[in-house]
C-alpha positions in Angstrom: -11.4 21.6 9.8 -14.0 21.4 7.1 -12.6 24.6 5.6 -9.1 23.0 5.4 -10.6 20.0 3.6 -12.5 22.2 1.2 -9.3 24.1 0.4 -7.2 21.0 -0.1 -9.7 18.9 -2.0 -11.7 20.3 -5.0 -15.4 19.6 -4.9 -15.3 17.6 -8.1 -12.5 15.4 -6.8 -14.3 14.9 -3.5 -17.5 13.9 -5.3 -15.5 11.4 -7.5 -13.8 10.0 -4.4 -17.1 9.5 -2.6 -18.6 7.7 -5.6 -15.6 5.6 -6.2 -15.2 4.5 -2.6 -18.8 3.3 -2.5 -18.6 1.4 -5.8 -17.9 -2.4 -5.8 -14.5 -3.7 -6.7 -13.9 -5.4 -10.1 -13.6 -8.8 -8.4 -17.0 -8.2 -6.7 -15.9 -9.2 -3.2 -16.6 -5.9 -1.5 -16.8 -2.1 -2.0 -13.6 -0.1 -2.3 -14.2 1.3 1.2 -14.4 -2.2 2.7 -11.3 -3.2 0.8 -9.3 -0.3 2.1 -10.6 -1.0 5.7 -9.4 -4.6 5.5 -6.1 -5.1 7.4 -3.1 -6.2 5.5 -1.8 -9.7 6.1 1.6 -11.0 7.0 4.8 -10.2 5.0 4.2 -12.6 2.1 4.5 -11.5 -1.6 0.7 -11.7 -2.1 0.0 -9.4 0.8 2.7 -7.0 -0.4 1.0 -7.0 -3.9 -2.4 -6.4 -2.3 -1.0 -3.5 -0.2 0.6 -1.9 -3.3 -2.7 -2.3 -5.2 -4.5 -0.4 -2.5 -1.8 2.3 -2.6 -2.2 2.6 -6.4 -6.0 2.9 -6.0 -5.6 5.7 -3.4 -3.1 7.5 -5.7 -5.5 7.2 -8.6 -7.9 9.2 -6.5 -5.1 11.8 -6.1 -5.1 11.4 -2.3 -1.3 12.0 -2.3 -1.8 15.5 -3.8 -4.1 16.7 -0.9 -2.4 19.2 1.3 -3.9 18.6 4.7 -1.1 20.1 6.7 -3.5 22.5 8.5 -5.1 19.5 10.2 -3.0 17.9 13.0 -2.1 14.2 12.5 -4.0 13.1 15.7 -7.1 14.8 14.4 -6.7 13.1 11.0 -6.3 9.8 12.8 -9.3 10.4 15.0 -11.6 11.1 12.1 -10.2 8.2 10.1 -10.8 5.8 13.0 -14.5 6.9 13.1 -14.8 5.6 9.5 -12.8 2.5 10.3 -15.1 1.6 13.2 -18.4 2.3 11.3 -20.2 0.1 8.8 -20.1 1.5 5.3 -23.9 1.9 5.3 -23.7 4.1 8.4 -21.0 6.3 6.9 -23.3 6.9 3.9 -26.1 8.0 6.2 -24.1 10.9 7.7 -24.6 14.5 6.8 -22.6 15.5 3.7 -20.1 17.7 5.3 -19.3 15.2 8.1 -19.1 12.4 5.6 -16.7 14.4 3.4 -14.5 15.4 6.4 -14.3 11.8 7.7 -13.8 10.2 4.3 -11.0 12.6 3.3 -9.2 12.0 6.7 -9.7 8.2 6.3 -8.3 8.1 2.8 -5.3 10.3 3.7 -4.5 8.3 6.8 -5.0 5.1 4.9 -2.4 6.2 2.3 0.1 7.2 5.0 -0.4 3.9 6.9 -0.3 1.7 3.8 2.9 3.2 2.6 4.5 2.5 6.0 3.1 -1.0 5.9 4.5 -1.5 2.3 7.9 -0.3 3.5 7.8 -2.7 6.4 6.7 -5.7 4.3 9.4 -4.9 1.8 12.1 -4.7 4.5 11.0 -8.0 5.8 11.1 -9.6 2.4 14.4 -8.3 1.2 16.8 -10.5 3.3 14.9 -13.6 2.1 15.6 -12.9 -1.6 19.3 -14.2 -1.7 18.3 -17.2 0.3 15.4 -18.1 -2.1 17.6 -17.4 -5.1 20.3 -19.7 -3.8 17.9 -22.5 -3.0 16.5 -22.5 -6.6 19.8 -23.2 -8.2 19.6 -26.8 -9.3 23.0 -27.4 -10.8 26.5 -26.3 -9.8 28.0 -23.3 -11.4 30.1 -24.1 -14.5 33.9 -23.7 -14.5 34.9 -20.2 -15.4 37.0 -20.5 -18.6 38.1 -16.9 -18.6 40.8 -17.5 -16.0 43.8 -19.4 -17.2 44.5 -22.5 -15.1 47.6 -24.6 -15.3 47.5 -27.9 -17.1 46.7 -31.0 -15.0 50.2 -32.3 -15.3 51.5 -29.2 -13.5 49.2 -29.9 -10.5 51.0 -33.2 -9.8 54.5 -31.8 -9.6 56.1 -31.5 -6.2 
């Protein structure tokens, strides 16, 4: 498993990912690892934006380019769940190879799950858009002058 991770993720990229994940976010609320671990909310626009921000962050780490096809999906999920269940400080205390393996699996599974969540949130928001757009229209639509209409005197004829 570790050999597959070492083949898929260059050492420099792995080192950059480990440092970036431990660094605090710009808003100072938590580290990137804690932010990725946080579950997404309901289907609102703010939660969709937050999910897309997380996906952008993971793609900036080039997680989407890692070819981890040699590792079965259940194994990826199992290693990812170990990181999810552990406090960030405990993850940092692990041996380097174990830490790298679990972190790579966590980031990859996180990207896969977040893209699924984003698709679900988008599909839940799409039917609401026409309804919202219609409710914001404050005045009636103006008469269309491109279509020729008969004069008013013609309407009254039997």
